[in-house]
Each structure stands twice: as C-alpha cells, then as structure tokens.
C-alpha positions, 0 to 999 in steps of 0.5 A, spaced: 353 428 832 359 431 833 361 437 837 361 442 830 354 440 828 351 441 836 346 447 837 349 453 841 349 452 849 344 454 852 344 453 860 337 451 860 338 446 855 343 442 855 345 434 855 342 430 862 345 422 863 341 418 866 342 412 869 336 408 870 336 401 874 332 396 871 329 389 872 333 384 868 328 380 864 326 381 856 323 386 853 325 392 858 330 395 853 324 395 847 319 398 853 323 403 855 326 406 848 319 405 846 316 409 851 320 415 849 321 415 841 313 415 842 314 421 846 319 425 842 324 425 847 331 427 843 335 420 846 343 422 843 346 416 846 344 409 849 346 404 852 344 397 856 348 391 861 348 388 867 350 390 873 353 385 878 346 383 880 344 378 876 337 380 877 338 387 874 341 391 869 344 400 868 341 403 862 345 409 862 342 414 857 343 422 854 337 425 853 337 431 851 333 437 853 331 442 857 329 442 865 321 441 864 323 435 858 328 432 864 321 432 868 317 429 862 322 423 862 322 422 869 315 421 870 315 417 863 320 412 867 316 411 874 310 409 870 314 403 868 314 397 873 321 394 871 324 400 872 327 400 880 330 407 881 332 413 876 339 418 878 340 424 874 348 422 874 350 430 870 347 433 876 353 429 880 361 427 880 361 421 875 365 418 871 363 417 864 367 413 858 364 411 851 367 405 847 369 404 840 372 400 835 374 403 828 376 400 821 381 404 818 385 404 811 393 403 813 396 402 808 404 400 809 408 406 809 403 410 814 403 405 819 407 407 824 403 415 823 397 411 825 400 407 830 402 414 833 396 417 834 394 411 837 399 411 843 398 418 844 390 417 845 392 410 850 388 406 845 389 399 842 390 396 836 387 388 836 385 386 829 391 387 824 389 385 816 394 387 810 390 393 808 386 395 814 386 396 823 382 395 828 383 400 833 379 400 840 379 407 843 375 408 849 374 415 854 370 421 854 366 423 848 370 429 847 376 424 846 373 419 842 371 423 837 377 428 836 380 420 834 375 421 830 377 426 826 384 424 826 383 417 822 378 422 818 385 422 813 386 415 813 380 413 811 375 410 816 371 404 813 366 402 819 366 405 826 362 402 832 360 406 838 358 403 845 355 410 847 355 412 854 357 409 861 358 413 867 358 412 874 358 416 880 364 418 883 363 419 891 360 415 895 355 420 899 348 420 899 344 422 893 338 427 895 333 427 891 332 433 887 328 435 880 330 430 876 330 424 880 327 419 882 326 418 890 326 412 892 327 407 899 335 407 897 339 413 894 346 410 895 350 411 889 355 407 886 363 408 887 369 409 882 377 408 885 382 410 881 379 412 875 384 415 869 384 423 866 382 420 858 
C-alpha cells in the first residue's frame, strides 16, 4: 500500500515490525501466516529466510494495528511451539531493508534517463533486453516506493518485492515489555556499517 493510500496517522494504531525466530521445519511459515489470517490480523509485509543457525529461520512481518492488537498477535505466536522468540523490532533502533526487482519499458531514446535515476537511487540494472530493463533496488520502504513512482511514466511491466526485513542496531539487552515475548535469551543482533539509503 502506498503512503498516499494509507489512513491518517494514529499514534495508537501504527505499523509494528515483528521478528520471530522459529524452528526451521516444514510448514512453520504456513502455520504462522494461517494463524494470523484466521484471526483477521492485517499483515502489511512478510518475509522469511534462514539465519546463521541452520536449525532456525527468521520471519519478519509488519502488522498494522494498535497496541491491543499487537498484544493479541504476541499471545497467539506464543502458543506456536515452533516459535523460539519474538521481538517487536519497531520498539528499538533498527535497520530495515526492502529488496525489489522491477521490469520497465526502456526505449533506446530514454535509457539514459532511466540509468540516471537508477544511479540516483543506488540501484543496479541486472538484465538488459532490446526493449526492457530489469532493475534491482534495495533500501527503506520509502525509498523503494519513491523509485516505483519515478518508473511509472516509463511503464512498469512487472514488479516483485521481498517485503521488509529488519535487524536491531545495538547489542544492548532488550528489556521485555508489552509486545515482546519473554525467553531465556534476550540478546539482539549487531549491525555494523549500514548505509542511510
């Protein structure tokens, strides 16, 4: 959903970035997403991938709602035995990224203009054909959406996005509070040398 189509901001109802460390087993993602969908939780974005531990995967999802709804999400996730730990990353200082591939019409007389925009957004052209370009852009959600708007006049043929992934910046302990799941380990990941875009 673009920023232009989002409802007016309400400090009690906003976007929570949750990171769930789960056992790397078949069906875990389907279990989590099915549980959220069946209870009517509005999922804005969901991404999953392996971690540094081959036995664990990390699910990062953005839930739209107020603190009461986030508490419901937390309680439901606690009931899933394959979920090891859940952190509300949006309560911490964090780095987020969204990766996109976009295919656009690229006639020869406009390729220079497209290449300039790709450079401005620190993107990469990853495939070239006689009529089209495929471009890779990563960064904060606002940056990715701004690039999409810049490409619309050229003609967007296809678009694929990973959804948001995020990691807490500091290495200080997280103090458990509303929206966080208690667990034996409350350490967080450390990110070194992140960019601003």
